[in-house]
C-alpha positions as CSV (number, residue, x, y, z in Angstrom):
1,X,90.0,43.8,-17.1
2,X,91.3,42.0,-14.1
3,X,94.7,42.8,-15.0
4,X,93.6,46.6,-15.2
5,X,92.0,46.4,-12.0
6,X,95.5,44.8,-10.3
7,X,97.4,47.4,-12.4
8,X,95.4,50.6,-10.7
9,X,95.7,48.5,-7.0
10,X,99.3,48.4,-7.6
11,X,99.8,52.1,-8.8
12,X,97.4,53.8,-6.1
13,X,98.7,51.4,-3.3
14,X,102.9,50.9,-3.7
15,X,103.3,50.5,0.1
16,X,100.5,47.6,-0.1
17,X,102.3,46.1,-2.9
18,X,105.3,46.3,-1.7
19,X,104.0,44.3,1.3
20,X,102.6,41.4,-1.0
21,X,105.9,41.1,-2.9
22,X,107.1,40.2,0.0
23,X,104.7,38.2,1.7
24,X,103.9,36.2,-1.3
25,X,108.4,35.0,-1.4
26,X,107.5,34.3,1.8
27,X,104.8,32.0,1.8
28,X,106.5,30.3,-1.0
29,X,110.0,29.8,0.7
30,X,109.2,27.1,2.1
31,X,107.6,25.4,-0.7
32,X,110.5,26.1,-3.0
33,X,113.2,25.0,-0.4
34,X,112.1,21.3,-0.9
35,X,113.1,22.1,-4.8
36,X,116.5,23.4,-4.2
37,X,117.8,25.8,-0.9
38,X,120.0,28.0,-3.2
39,X,116.8,28.7,-5.7
40,X,114.6,29.5,-2.5
41,X,117.2,32.1,-1.1
42,X,117.9,33.7,-4.5
43,X,113.7,34.2,-4.6
44,X,113.1,35.0,-1.5
45,X,116.6,37.9,-1.8
46,X,115.3,39.6,-5.1
47,X,111.5,39.6,-3.7
48,X,112.8,41.3,-0.7
49,X,115.2,43.9,-2.8
50,X,112.1,44.6,-5.1
51,X,109.8,45.2,-1.9
52,X,112.7,47.7,-0.8
53,X,112.4,49.3,-4.1
54,X,109.3,50.0,-4.3
55,X,109.1,51.4,-1.1
56,X,112.0,53.8,-1.5
57,X,110.1,55.0,-4.7
58,X,107.3,55.4,-2.9
59,X,109.2,58.0,-0.1
60,X,111.1,59.6,-2.9
61,X,107.6,60.5,-4.6
62,X,106.2,61.8,-1.5
63,X,109.1,63.4,-0.9
64,X,109.2,65.5,-4.4
65,X,105.9,66.4,-4.3
66,X,106.4,67.7,-0.5
67,X,109.3,69.6,-2.2
68,X,107.2,70.9,-5.3
């Protein structure tokens, strides 16, 4: 039940999901940096890329709706 609510939230609010991806990575960055600096940089980079992809996907979907 909880997983379904989270999935629906991500589908209904992709821009908020992208921000939460980036915020979560930023919060964990200092913790992971204590273990391994390269790992922290990679984790942060991939989370930022995922957030950007979500935002770009949202903009593309909205532009398709506008054209249709």
